[in-house]
C-alpha positions, 0 to 999 in steps of 0.5 A: 262948105265941103268940096264936092266929088265933082269939084275934087275931080276937076281939081285933079284934072287940072293938076294933071294938066299942070303936070303934063304941061310942065313936062313940055315947058317950065311953068311960072311960079303962078302956075305952080301956085295954082297947081298947089291949090288944085292939090289941096282941093283934090284932097277935099279942102278948100284951103291949105290951112284947112287941109293942115288942120284936119288931115291925117299926119301921113296925108299932111306929109304927102301933101307937103312932099308933092307941094315942094315938088311942084314949087321945084318944077317952077324954079 
């Protein structure tokens, strides 16, 4: 089932909240993993696997780069 534009916006909002909060306090690994979920949902995928299977190579590279940075924030 495709992700609606409304769901994409909600995921984007949650991702922004994570990033803003991470500037104040160090997030947990669980919070970072949730942020990664918001990230792939922002791109319209229901799972990371779906994103990696269907997205353009450039988008996949960008996703992986951002995912790595999100995880680094929590470590």
